[in-house]
C-alpha atoms as one frame of an Amber mdcrd trajectory, in Angstrom:
protein
 -49.341 -52.699 -54.130 -47.440 -49.514 -55.116 -44.242 -49.625 -57.105 -41.167
 -50.041 -54.931 -38.573 -47.260 -54.819 -36.037 -48.002 -52.088 -32.738 -49.804
 -52.564 -32.729 -53.218 -50.928 -29.667 -55.262 -50.079 -30.154 -58.823 -48.806
 -27.538 -60.664 -46.763 -28.075 -64.432 -46.833 -26.845 -66.113 -43.682 -26.498
 -69.472 -41.950 -27.948 -69.293 -38.455 -24.938 -70.998 -36.838 -22.130 -69.389
 -38.812 -19.370 -67.182 -37.374 -18.669 -65.908 -40.890 -22.301 -64.806 -41.242
 -21.917 -62.671 -38.112 -18.982 -60.832 -39.664 -20.781 -60.493 -43.008 -23.749
 -58.844 -41.283 -21.574 -56.410 -39.355 -19.594 -55.514 -42.487 -22.735 -55.055
 -44.602 -24.255 -52.599 -42.122 -21.012 -50.634 -41.949 -20.520 -50.510 -45.730
 -24.131 -50.052 -46.854 -25.196 -47.561 -44.123 -28.860 -48.600 -44.294 -31.718
 -46.389 -43.236 -33.358 -49.424 -41.621 -32.279 -53.020 -40.889 -34.865 -55.743
 -41.509 -34.280 -59.071 -39.800 -35.859 -62.496 -40.147 -37.394 -62.460 -36.678
 -40.843 -62.040 -35.178 -41.521 -60.260 -31.841 -41.473 -63.523 -29.853 -38.076
 -64.662 -31.172 -36.731 -61.102 -30.885 -37.716 -61.042 -27.206 -36.140 -64.468
 -26.679 -32.915 -63.336 -28.355 -32.850 -60.231 -26.158 -33.625 -62.357 -23.063
 -36.895 -60.454 -22.603 -39.349 -63.306 -23.284 -41.866 -64.370 -20.656 -42.056
 -68.088 -20.094 -45.542 -69.579 -20.587 -47.164 -71.394 -17.683 -46.925 -75.154
 -17.272 -50.708 -75.237 -16.869 -51.120 -73.806 -20.381 -48.933 -76.592 -21.797
 -50.896 -79.323 -20.041 -54.239 -77.860 -21.080 -53.189 -77.360 -24.722 -52.237
 -81.072 -24.971 -50.120 -80.486 -28.105 -47.297 -82.568 -26.651 -45.940 -84.106
 -29.849 -45.866 -80.741 -31.641 -44.042 -79.145 -28.705 -41.576 -82.029 -28.534
 -40.784 -81.651 -32.253 -40.227 -77.912 -31.766 -37.828 -78.494 -28.878 -35.844
 -81.183 -30.685 -35.508 -79.023 -33.822 -34.254 -76.140 -31.661 -31.847 -78.474
 -29.880 -30.412 -79.823 -33.147 -29.751 -76.289 -34.376 -28.208 -75.362 -31.040
 -26.082 -78.537 -31.034 -24.663 -77.661 -34.456 -24.049 -74.117 -33.243 -22.164
 -75.372 -30.205 -19.980 -77.531 -32.441 -19.243 -74.466 -34.573 -18.661 -72.260
 -31.509 -21.555 -69.998 -32.512 -24.839 -69.393 -30.726 -27.867 -70.009 -33.018
 -29.225 -66.645 -34.197 -25.901 -64.913 -33.542 -26.051 -63.155 -36.910 -29.481
 -61.709 -36.065 -28.183 -60.598 -32.685 -25.201 -58.967 -34.402 -27.548 -57.121
 -36.778 -29.563 -55.813 -33.830 -26.436 -54.736 -31.916 -24.912 -52.964 -34.918
 -28.187 -51.191 -35.719 -28.655 -50.047 -32.113 -25.049 -48.843 -31.955 -25.675
 -46.668 -35.028 -29.213 -45.629 -33.977 -30.662 -47.423 -37.007 -34.227 -48.716
 -36.540 -34.818 -52.483 -36.731 -37.811 -54.023 -38.513 -39.065 -57.473 -37.516
 -40.353 -58.936 -40.778 -40.988 -62.628 -40.089 -44.311 -64.262 -39.248 -45.205
 -65.052 -35.653 -43.393 -68.277 -34.718 -46.515 -69.690 -33.060 -48.556 -69.326
 -36.246 -45.738 -70.790 -38.350 -45.346 -73.849 -36.119 -49.100 -74.485 -35.937
 -49.501 -74.135 -39.696 -46.465 -76.367 -40.208 -47.638 -79.159 -37.905 -51.301
 -79.031 -38.924 -50.420 -79.025 -42.621 -48.471 -82.278 -42.363 -50.123 -85.495
 -43.423 -50.044 -88.461 -41.035 -47.187 -90.062 -42.963 -45.250 -86.782 -43.128
 -45.453 -86.579 -39.331 -44.161 -90.139 -39.040 -41.285 -89.370 -41.419 -40.450
 -86.200 -39.492 -40.390 -88.012 -36.147 -38.175 -90.742 -37.622 -35.812 -88.136
 -39.095 -35.579 -86.329 -35.748 -34.728 -89.524 -33.883 -32.085 -90.319 -36.510
 -30.690 -86.780 -36.272 -30.415 -87.013 -32.480 -28.377 -90.177 -32.893 -25.984
 -88.705 -35.483 -25.694 -84.978 -34.740 -22.556 -85.413 -32.633 -20.791 -87.698
 -35.088 -21.003 -85.792 -38.378 -18.723 -83.041 -39.644 -20.774 -80.125 -40.987
 -19.382 -77.375 -43.199 -21.807 -74.535 -42.515 -20.259 -72.174 -45.064 -20.695
 -74.837 -47.749 -24.389 -75.008 -46.865 -24.831 -71.319 -47.746 -23.819 -71.776
 -51.387 -26.707 -71.202 -53.760 -26.583 -74.615 -55.435 -26.382 -76.421 -52.085
 -29.283 -74.377 -50.692 -31.322 -75.106 -53.806 -30.642 -78.831 -53.515 -31.548
 -78.795 -49.832 -34.847 -77.049 -50.564 -35.687 -79.601 -53.260 -34.935 -82.480
 -50.902 -37.085 -80.941 -48.176 -39.972 -80.575 -50.630 -39.662 -84.252 -51.554
 -39.518 -85.214 -47.891 -42.461 -83.034 -46.839 -44.178 -80.894 -49.491 -46.755
 -79.590 -47.017 -44.113 -78.757 -44.442 -41.981 -76.962 -47.037 -44.940 -74.817
 -48.000 -45.540 -73.702 -44.392 -41.906 -73.238 -43.363 -40.474 -71.844 -46.597
 -42.957 -70.674 -49.232 -45.396 -68.958 -46.885 -42.610 -67.245 -44.973 -41.020
 -66.157 -48.272 -44.304 -64.412 -49.025 -44.507 -62.903 -45.547 -40.933 -61.633
 -45.699 -41.375 -60.280 -49.239 -44.618 -58.527 -48.259 -42.926 -56.679 -45.387
 -39.843 -55.851 -47.432 -42.007 -54.425 -50.211 -43.649 -52.123 -47.671 -40.263
 -51.047 -46.314 -39.081 -50.249 -49.856 -42.015 -47.861 -50.215 -41.068 -46.039
 -47.015 -37.256 -46.100 -46.926 -34.482 -45.447 -49.412 -31.868 -47.929 -48.156
 -32.904 -51.206 -46.564 -30.603 -53.992 -45.433 -32.354 -57.342 -44.927 -30.751
 -60.185 -42.969 -32.341 -63.466 -44.064 -31.524 -67.142 -43.814 -29.878 -68.324
 -47.033 -32.809 -70.648 -47.755 -35.197 -67.695 -48.116 -33.119 -65.404 -50.324
 -34.041 -66.845 -53.749 -37.755 -67.095 -52.934 -37.966 -63.571 -51.536 -36.101
 -62.050 -54.489 -38.392 -63.859 -56.923 -41.517 -62.585 -55.154 -40.228 -59.016
 -54.969 -39.690 -59.170 -58.736 -43.297 -60.411 -59.156 -45.259 -58.738 -56.308
 -48.570 -60.009 -57.691 -47.568 -63.518 -56.520 -47.148 -62.452 -52.882 -49.871
 -63.994 -50.726 -51.998 -61.761 -48.508 -51.109 -61.455 -44.830 -54.640 -62.441
 -43.896 -54.162 -65.775 -45.629 -50.690 -66.270 -44.183 -51.770 -65.496 -40.610
 -54.836 -67.753 -40.606 -54.616 -70.966 -38.602 -54.871 -74.266 -40.463 -57.273
 -76.704 -38.933 -55.561 -79.963 -38.124 -56.676 -82.871 -40.268 -59.222 -84.945
 -38.310 -57.409 -88.210 -39.061 -56.808 -88.863 -35.386 -60.510 -88.660 -34.569
 -61.422 -90.674 -37.655 -58.858 -93.331 -36.694 -60.187 -93.384 -33.124 -63.796
 -93.700 -34.252 -62.789 -96.479 -36.652 -60.988 -98.345 -33.858 -64.054 -98.111
 -31.628 -66.319 -99.389 -34.388 -63.949-102.254 -35.269 -63.600-103.317 -31.644
 -67.373-103.346 -31.089 -67.920-105.286 -34.307 -65.216-107.769 -33.266 -66.870
-108.349 -29.910 -70.292-108.767 -31.538 -68.855-111.231 -34.072 -67.274-113.281
 -31.289 -70.414-113.154 -29.147 -72.698-114.364 -31.949 -70.293-116.835 -33.571
 -70.805-119.509 -30.951 -67.102-119.897 -30.089 -67.927-119.359 -26.433 -67.752
-116.677 -23.789 -64.213-117.713 -22.890 -62.963-116.444 -26.260 -64.893-113.201
 -25.806 -63.368-112.730 -22.348 -59.895-113.449 -23.740 -60.374-110.827 -26.472
 -61.243-108.246 -23.817 -58.315-109.223 -21.584 -55.833-108.992 -24.478 -57.199
-105.536 -25.379 -56.576-104.297 -21.838 -53.188-105.957 -21.419 -51.704-105.096
 -24.811 -52.633-101.416 -24.564 -51.685-101.198 -20.906 -48.314-102.918 -21.206
 -47.191-100.954 -24.271 -48.357 -97.622 -22.840 -46.578 -98.317 -19.555 -43.445
 -99.552 -21.352 -43.207 -96.445 -23.526 -43.815 -94.252 -20.475 -40.919 -95.920
 -18.684 -38.803 -95.626 -21.862 -39.310 -91.861 -21.528 -37.977 -92.258 -17.976
 -41.406 -91.554 -16.600 -42.248 -92.277 -12.986 -43.705 -95.756 -12.248 -46.936
 -94.093 -11.103 -47.221 -92.365 -14.501 -46.680 -95.737 -16.183 -49.284 -97.321
 -13.921 -51.738 -94.546 -14.802 -51.116 -95.104 -18.511 -51.631 -98.833 -18.017
 -54.925 -98.239 -16.240 -56.517 -95.835 -18.732 -55.119 -96.837 -22.125 -57.665
 -99.591 -22.799 -60.431 -96.983 -22.514 -58.706 -94.002 -24.169 -57.969 -96.210
 -27.200 -61.736 -96.442 -27.685 -62.346 -92.705 -27.311 -60.967 -90.414 -30.062
 -61.352 -87.337 -27.819 -58.898 -88.385 -25.090 -55.454 -89.974 -24.976 -53.564
 -92.094 -22.454 -50.575 -89.755 -22.595 -52.632 -86.893 -21.227 -53.311 -88.752
 -18.006 -49.729 -90.009 -17.723 -48.486 -86.430 -18.228 -50.725 -85.057 -15.478
 -49.370 -87.615 -13.000 -45.807 -86.985 -14.182 -46.300 -83.225 -13.695 -47.614
 -83.778 -10.172 -44.483 -85.775  -9.350 -41.822 -83.786 -11.273 -43.343 -80.369
 -10.476 -42.105 -78.482 -13.594 -41.883 -74.693 -13.453 -42.021 -71.941 -16.115
 -38.233 -71.657 -15.813 -38.012 -75.130 -17.376 -38.807 -73.630 -20.784 -35.544
 -71.716 -20.702 -33.645 -74.712 -19.353 -34.884 -76.810 -22.297 -33.696 -74.235
 -24.825 -30.355 -73.792 -23.067 -29.574 -77.520 -22.732 -26.301 -78.430 -24.426
 -27.021 -82.156 -24.705 -30.013 -84.449 -24.959 -29.190 -85.908 -21.551 -29.311
 -82.375 -20.130 -32.774 -81.902 -21.632 -33.883 -85.183 -20.085 -33.060 -83.745
 -16.661 -35.539 -80.885 -17.153 -38.875 -81.849 -15.508 -41.053 -80.176 -18.161
 -39.251 -81.945 -21.006 -39.759 -85.248 -19.204 -43.491 -84.541 -18.818 -43.894
 -83.741 -22.529 -41.825 -86.765 -23.578 -43.885 -89.043 -21.319 -47.112 -87.771
 -22.888 -45.876 -88.206 -26.457 -44.412 -91.692 -25.947 -47.344 -92.945 -23.880
 -49.665 -91.963 -26.732 -47.362 -93.724 -29.179 -47.443 -96.885 -27.069 -51.229
 -96.858 -26.920 -51.524 -96.368 -30.688 -49.061 -99.190 -31.314 -51.157-101.382
 -29.002 -54.227-100.790 -31.162 -52.389-101.642 -34.381 -50.809-104.810 -32.971
 -54.095-105.930 -31.431 -55.938-106.045 -34.733 -52.961-107.704 -36.445 -52.421
-110.496 -33.920 -55.702-110.991 -32.053 -56.987-113.780 -34.300 -53.772-115.859
 -34.210 -53.594-115.351 -30.444 -57.190-116.527 -29.996 -56.566-119.414 -32.391
 -59.611-118.739 -34.555 -60.151-118.256 -38.294 -61.242-114.631 -38.815 -63.241
-115.393 -41.969 -65.237-118.100 -40.203 -65.677-115.982 -37.087 -66.887-112.923
 -38.938 -69.156-114.728 -41.417 -70.659-116.989 -38.762 -70.961-114.232 -36.193
 -72.697-111.719 -38.433 -74.875-114.419 -39.977 -76.114-115.474 -36.531 -76.552
-111.849 -35.500 -78.584-111.108 -38.640 -80.737-114.184 -38.110 -81.346-113.091
 -34.532 -82.418-109.616 -35.634 -84.711-110.838 -38.401 -86.183-113.394 -36.002
 -87.306-110.577 -33.723 -89.139-108.828 -36.555 -92.798-109.937 -36.821 -93.561
-111.765 -40.082
């Protein structure tokens, strides 16, 4: 990378701060930049300018990334909720930068990574336990966002930002790498290019990125390549491994019962409890998401089987039924992002479909965990005796079939 020559001024902002809006406008007026670089990608720029095309509902159902989409919507809602409390629309400072630049005929550079790539890399980089912690934190945030006083200007102070970044890294090191470190590199890479081509550049960045970007610009050899930053991360196959393990455990359990001599009644009971536990929990979680009774009934009917197949999930089927009943439209995407309360989001058909899918899957997974924890006490049998006796009899049966 060539040596940089242009003068760069960075304005660190809070995305829901009225003061940040004024700081951006003042900086453009005082600095008279040749170009304004903003922490947006084309998709978010189009959304901010009300030019974005809504994706089709069919694409959402076929992608089946319901939990990831739900997390994205809740994160956006929490930011919007804070903004509403502050009287500022999220992204207002970026919008102000665009308006001021257009008013002065100054070109605008979009320097952030594509939001789709960032979200996929973020979600796929998380470990199973990081995803659980994130979901728990989101639920907790939904319950408290209206009751806490937040000083946004205090959050922009360097020491507070630094502490927040450290806490986020403790909470989710993989998530911090995808959401912060990688984007620092992406932003620094584009700013370095702009410094080679322009003499005065004003960059509008979230306060959490300022320190990382400045550090990378001072040491350009540490900036990651765009090819690496744009590549998709393959999701960890833990879900498929877990599903395959469940299938194997269930088959082994049935074989142990069948060969242990405890009787076919116990074997039948084990099968019935598998069906009922998965079905009831899947249906209950579907109804908890305010899903239609037919969606709950569908989840009840398929969950015993989907729990044995790592390639399909009960929530997918419940979501399809829910979509048939609720009839979501592409306009629902905008309604979700414009909702001013969680209850308002719950009235959007597409949000309800996605929530049904995510919670139905959660209910089915919980059914599997509880089944293996409680099945032996429910059946009233000693697992050590059942397993040892069952596999011993099965082994004797196999060896007895082998000619001596």
